[in-house]
C-alpha positions as CSV (number, residue, x, y, z in Angstrom):
1,X,8.9,-11.1,15.0
2,X,11.9,-9.3,16.0
3,X,13.4,-11.2,13.4
4,X,11.5,-10.1,11.2
5,X,12.3,-7.0,11.8
6,X,16.0,-7.5,11.9
7,X,15.9,-8.9,9.0
8,X,13.4,-6.4,6.1
9,X,16.4,-3.9,7.9
10,X,18.8,-4.7,6.9
11,X,17.6,-5.6,3.8
12,X,16.2,-1.9,3.5
13,X,19.7,-1.2,4.6
14,X,21.2,-3.5,1.3
15,X,18.7,-1.5,-0.9
16,X,20.6,1.6,0.3
17,X,23.7,1.1,-0.2
18,X,23.1,0.0,-3.2
19,X,21.2,3.0,-4.6
20,X,24.2,5.2,-3.2
21,X,26.3,3.2,-4.6
22,X,24.3,3.8,-8.6
23,X,27.0,5.3,-10.0
24,X,29.8,3.5,-9.0
25,X,28.2,0.6,-11.0
26,X,25.5,1.1,-13.0
27,X,28.7,1.6,-15.3
28,X,26.6,4.6,-17.7
29,X,26.4,8.1,-16.9
30,X,23.4,8.4,-19.1
31,X,21.5,5.1,-16.5
32,X,22.4,8.1,-14.4
33,X,20.6,10.8,-15.3
34,X,17.6,8.5,-15.8
35,X,18.2,7.4,-12.5
36,X,18.0,10.5,-11.2
37,X,15.3,11.6,-13.3
38,X,13.3,8.7,-11.7
39,X,14.2,10.5,-8.7
40,X,12.8,13.6,-9.1
41,X,9.4,12.3,-10.6
42,X,9.2,10.9,-7.5
43,X,9.5,13.9,-5.7
44,X,6.5,15.1,-7.2
45,X,4.6,11.9,-7.6
46,X,5.3,10.9,-3.9
47,X,3.5,14.9,-3.0
48,X,0.2,14.0,-5.7
49,X,0.2,10.3,-3.9
50,X,-1.2,12.0,-0.9
51,X,-3.1,14.1,-2.8
52,X,-5.4,11.5,-5.6
53,X,-4.3,8.4,-3.1
54,X,-5.0,8.8,-0.3
55,X,-7.4,11.9,-0.5
56,X,-8.7,10.1,-3.6
57,X,-8.7,14.3,-5.4
58,X,-8.5,13.4,-9.3
59,X,-5.1,16.0,-10.4
60,X,-3.6,15.7,-13.6
61,X,-2.8,19.8,-13.2
62,X,0.6,19.1,-11.2
63,X,2.9,19.8,-14.5
64,X,2.1,23.7,-13.5
65,X,3.1,23.3,-10.0
66,X,6.4,21.9,-11.2
67,X,6.3,24.8,-13.8
68,X,7.2,27.4,-10.9
69,X,9.2,25.0,-9.5
70,X,11.7,25.2,-13.0
71,X,11.0,28.5,-13.4
72,X,11.4,30.0,-9.6
73,X,14.7,28.4,-9.6
74,X,16.1,29.3,-12.5
75,X,15.3,33.0,-12.3
76,X,16.5,33.1,-8.2
77,X,19.5,31.2,-9.0
78,X,20.2,32.2,-12.4
79,X,19.1,35.4,-13.3
80,X,19.4,37.3,-9.7
81,X,22.2,34.7,-8.5
82,X,20.8,33.0,-5.1
83,X,22.6,29.8,-4.6
84,X,21.2,27.1,-5.4
85,X,20.4,25.6,-2.1
86,X,18.8,28.4,-1.9
87,X,16.0,29.0,-5.1
88,X,16.2,25.1,-4.5
89,X,14.6,26.5,-0.9
90,X,12.1,29.2,-2.0
91,X,11.2,27.2,-5.0
92,X,9.1,24.3,-3.1
93,X,8.0,27.4,-0.6
94,X,7.0,29.0,-4.1
95,X,5.3,25.9,-5.2
96,X,3.9,25.3,-1.6
97,X,2.5,28.7,-1.9
98,X,0.5,28.3,-5.7
99,X,-1.0,25.0,-4.5
100,X,-3.0,26.9,-1.2
101,X,-3.8,29.4,-3.7
102,X,-5.4,26.3,-6.1
103,X,-6.2,25.0,-3.1
104,X,-8.5,27.5,-1.4
105,X,-11.7,27.7,-4.3
106,X,-10.8,24.5,-6.2
107,X,-10.8,22.2,-3.4
108,X,-14.7,22.7,-3.0
109,X,-15.6,21.9,-6.0
110,X,-16.5,17.9,-6.4
111,X,-14.2,15.6,-8.4
112,X,-14.8,15.5,-11.5
113,X,-14.1,19.9,-11.5
114,X,-11.1,20.0,-9.4
115,X,-9.9,18.0,-11.5
116,X,-10.4,20.0,-14.8
117,X,-9.3,23.0,-12.6
118,X,-6.0,22.0,-11.9
119,X,-5.5,21.0,-15.7
120,X,-6.6,24.6,-16.3
121,X,-4.6,25.8,-14.2
122,X,-1.6,24.1,-16.2
123,X,-2.3,25.7,-19.0
124,X,-3.1,29.1,-17.6
125,X,1.2,28.7,-15.8
126,X,2.2,27.5,-19.9
127,X,0.4,29.9,-21.7
128,X,1.7,32.8,-19.1
129,X,5.4,31.8,-19.5
130,X,5.1,31.8,-23.1
131,X,4.4,35.5,-22.3
132,X,5.7,36.9,-20.4
133,X,8.2,37.4,-21.9
134,X,11.1,39.7,-20.3
135,X,10.2,37.3,-16.9
136,X,11.4,33.7,-18.0
137,X,12.3,34.3,-21.9
138,X,9.3,32.9,-22.7
139,X,9.6,30.9,-25.5
140,X,13.5,31.0,-26.0
141,X,13.3,29.7,-22.3
142,X,16.4,30.2,-19.9
143,X,19.7,28.4,-18.9
144,X,19.7,26.4,-15.8
145,X,22.4,27.2,-13.4
146,X,24.2,23.5,-12.8
147,X,24.6,22.7,-8.1
148,X,27.2,23.7,-7.1
149,X,29.9,21.0,-6.5
150,X,29.7,18.4,-5.3
151,X,26.4,17.9,-7.2
152,X,27.8,19.1,-10.3
153,X,28.7,16.5,-11.5
154,X,25.7,13.9,-13.2
155,X,27.2,11.4,-9.7
156,X,26.7,13.9,-7.7
157,X,23.7,15.5,-9.1
158,X,21.5,12.0,-8.1
159,X,23.2,11.6,-4.2
160,X,21.3,15.2,-4.3
161,X,18.1,14.2,-6.3
162,X,18.4,10.5,-3.9
163,X,18.2,12.3,-0.3
164,X,15.8,13.6,-1.3
165,X,13.2,11.8,-2.8
166,X,14.1,9.9,0.3
167,X,13.3,12.6,3.1
168,X,9.9,13.7,0.8
169,X,9.1,9.6,1.0
170,X,9.8,9.0,5.1
171,X,7.9,12.6,5.5
172,X,5.0,11.3,3.3
173,X,5.1,7.0,5.0
174,X,4.6,9.3,8.0
175,X,2.4,11.0,6.8
176,X,0.4,7.9,5.4
177,X,0.7,5.0,8.7
178,X,-0.2,7.5,11.5
179,X,-3.6,9.4,11.9
180,X,-3.9,11.7,8.9
181,X,-2.9,8.6,6.5
182,X,-6.6,7.3,8.0
183,X,-7.9,10.3,8.1
184,X,-7.1,10.1,4.4
185,X,-7.9,7.3,3.1
186,X,-10.9,8.2,5.3
187,X,-12.3,11.2,2.8
188,X,-11.7,9.3,-0.3
189,X,-13.8,6.1,0.4
190,X,-16.7,8.6,1.7
191,X,-17.2,12.3,2.5
192,X,-20.2,12.4,5.5
193,X,-18.7,9.7,7.0
194,X,-15.3,10.8,8.1
195,X,-17.3,14.6,9.1
196,X,-19.5,11.7,11.0
197,X,-16.7,10.9,12.9
198,X,-15.0,14.3,13.0
199,X,-12.1,14.6,10.3
200,X,-11.9,18.2,9.4
201,X,-12.3,17.4,5.6
202,X,-11.3,20.7,3.9
203,X,-8.9,21.5,6.4
204,X,-7.3,17.8,5.7
205,X,-7.1,18.2,1.4
206,X,-5.6,21.4,1.1
207,X,-3.2,20.5,3.6
208,X,-1.8,18.3,2.0
209,X,-2.3,19.1,-0.9
210,X,-0.1,22.0,-0.1
211,X,2.0,20.1,0.7
212,X,1.8,18.1,-3.2
213,X,2.7,21.8,-4.1
214,X,5.7,22.0,-1.7
215,X,6.4,19.0,-2.9
216,X,6.6,19.6,-6.4
217,X,8.2,22.7,-6.4
218,X,10.9,21.1,-5.1
219,X,10.6,19.2,-8.3
220,X,11.0,21.5,-10.3
221,X,13.9,23.2,-9.6
222,X,16.0,19.4,-9.1
223,X,14.4,19.2,-13.3
224,X,15.5,22.0,-14.0
225,X,18.9,21.4,-13.1
226,X,18.5,18.5,-15.0
227,X,17.4,20.2,-18.1
228,X,20.0,23.0,-17.6
229,X,17.9,24.2,-20.2
230,X,13.8,25.1,-19.8
231,X,11.1,26.4,-22.1
232,X,7.7,26.4,-22.7
233,X,7.4,22.9,-24.1
234,X,8.8,21.0,-21.7
235,X,6.3,21.4,-19.5
236,X,3.5,19.7,-21.5
237,X,0.2,18.8,-21.1
238,X,0.5,15.0,-21.0
239,X,3.2,15.0,-18.4
240,X,0.8,15.6,-16.0
241,X,-1.0,12.4,-17.0
242,X,2.1,10.5,-16.7
243,X,2.0,11.6,-13.0
244,X,-1.7,10.7,-12.3
245,X,-0.7,7.2,-14.4
246,X,2.2,6.8,-12.0
247,X,-0.7,6.8,-9.9
248,X,-3.3,5.2,-11.0
249,X,-0.8,1.7,-11.9
250,X,1.0,1.6,-8.7
251,X,-1.3,0.9,-6.5
252,X,-3.8,4.3,-4.9
253,X,-3.5,4.2,-1.5
254,X,0.2,2.8,-1.2
255,X,3.6,4.3,-0.8
256,X,5.4,1.4,-2.5
257,X,2.6,0.5,-5.1
258,X,3.8,4.7,-7.0
259,X,7.4,4.5,-6.9
260,X,7.1,0.8,-8.7
261,X,4.5,2.9,-11.0
262,X,6.9,5.9,-11.1
263,X,10.4,3.4,-11.9
264,X,8.3,1.3,-13.8
265,X,6.9,3.9,-16.5
266,X,9.8,6.3,-16.8
267,X,11.9,3.4,-17.6
268,X,9.6,2.1,-19.9
269,X,11.3,4.6,-23.3
270,X,13.6,3.2,-22.2
271,X,13.8,-0.5,-22.9
272,X,11.3,0.3,-25.7
273,X,14.1,2.3,-27.6
274,X,14.4,0.9,-30.3
275,X,10.3,1.3,-30.6
276,X,10.5,5.3,-30.1
277,X,7.4,5.9,-32.0
278,X,4.9,3.1,-30.1
279,X,5.8,5.0,-26.7
280,X,2.5,6.7,-26.4
281,X,1.0,2.5,-27.6
282,X,3.0,1.3,-24.2
283,X,2.4,3.4,-22.1
284,X,-1.7,3.1,-23.4
285,X,-0.8,-1.3,-23.3
286,X,-0.3,-1.5,-20.0
287,X,-2.2,0.8,-18.3
288,X,-4.9,-1.1,-19.9
289,X,-3.7,-4.8,-18.3
290,X,-3.0,-2.9,-15.1
291,X,-7.1,-1.6,-15.2
292,X,-8.3,-5.2,-16.4
293,X,-6.5,-7.7,-14.4
294,X,-4.3,-5.9,-11.9
295,X,-7.4,-2.6,-11.0
296,X,-5.2,-1.7,-7.2
297,X,-2.5,-1.6,-9.2
298,X,0.3,-3.7,-10.0
299,X,1.9,-2.3,-5.6
300,X,-0.4,-4.7,-4.1
301,X,1.4,-8.0,-6.1
302,X,4.7,-7.1,-4.8
303,X,3.5,-6.8,-1.3
304,X,1.4,-10.1,-2.0
305,X,5.3,-11.5,-3.1
306,X,6.4,-10.7,0.2
307,X,2.8,-12.0,1.9
308,X,3.9,-15.9,0.3
309,X,7.0,-15.5,0.8
310,X,6.7,-14.9,4.3
311,X,4.3,-17.2,5.0
312,X,5.4,-19.8,6.8
313,X,7.4,-17.4,8.7
314,X,4.5,-15.8,10.0
315,X,2.7,-18.9,11.3
316,X,5.4,-18.9,14.2
317,X,3.5,-15.2,14.5
318,X,0.3,-16.6,15.8
319,X,-0.4,-17.0,19.2
320,X,-1.7,-19.8,20.6
321,X,-4.1,-19.4,23.5
322,X,-2.9,-21.2,27.6
323,X,-6.5,-22.7,27.3
324,X,-5.7,-23.1,31.0
325,X,-4.8,-20.1,32.1
326,X,-7.7,-18.8,30.2
327,X,-9.9,-20.8,33.0
328,X,-7.9,-19.9,35.7
329,X,-8.9,-16.2,35.2
330,X,-12.2,-16.3,34.7
331,X,-12.3,-18.9,37.8
332,X,-14.2,-21.6,36.2
333,X,-12.2,-25.7,36.5
334,X,-9.6,-26.8,33.2
335,X,-11.2,-30.0,32.7
336,X,-13.9,-27.3,31.4
337,X,-12.3,-25.4,28.9
338,X,-10.6,-28.9,27.6
339,X,-13.4,-30.7,27.3
340,X,-11.4,-33.3,29.5
341,X,-12.1,-34.7,33.3
């Protein structure tokens, strides 16, 4: 067991070193940009995963919260001269506030109506961004300032996003593996049973939805900085569906699965760049294949491979009962337990 823990720690450390050194071995600034975009999306999807993957609430309108975080960062850091780090924190707080305002009425609705409410909120945010020319720049948009050194370069921006993504991943992982995670899964599987065992259903839903609003606001600030210029057309409804599909393809109720889904779906357009016109076709085809062949997502497939790889080692974990000691503890003769005389 200790050997396995040690090997897992070494493997995790190796992955962390590879990610930190990615700007050195990627060999292309565009690849670093794609990696930063994956990290930005993951900051939002990690929070959304608690809502959709663990609690079972279908939210397809988180792109609206992403837009709110992006505009908040651009306005505070660009127009009002706030320090970008302070503006990023404020963007997360504003995203959480709007998550609270949206979640208070909408989380009382059943699944389909909740999904429509989140979609409507995203459309409303887009229309407001288009109409409020004095605040958001309207259809012209807003320029977005970059972060100060050492995060001013592409590699520095990637390092900042990696740090934020790692923090959010650690937070969601801690939520998922403790009592809160079990309560959320209970709500997803059967609300009546969760209520019967004392789970505060509405409060749990609202808490994780507000948390997802905070992560969406943070992702919005990072996303705006990466884009360096934002308009209402940047935040299309398809992007909200993309976030949700990443969770479905990766596998709900897990942390690793949606992360894998985010990497695959974000990198897919780059792999299929010569066939850019067929991008939606590849998205649809991948979703269809996963739903038909791996309904639980591609994340469990990776977990299964790891289990099989460790299969021979896992046998050493099995505890062989000491029948002699058990018989002595129960006050029974050892030969009766062993079957001999």
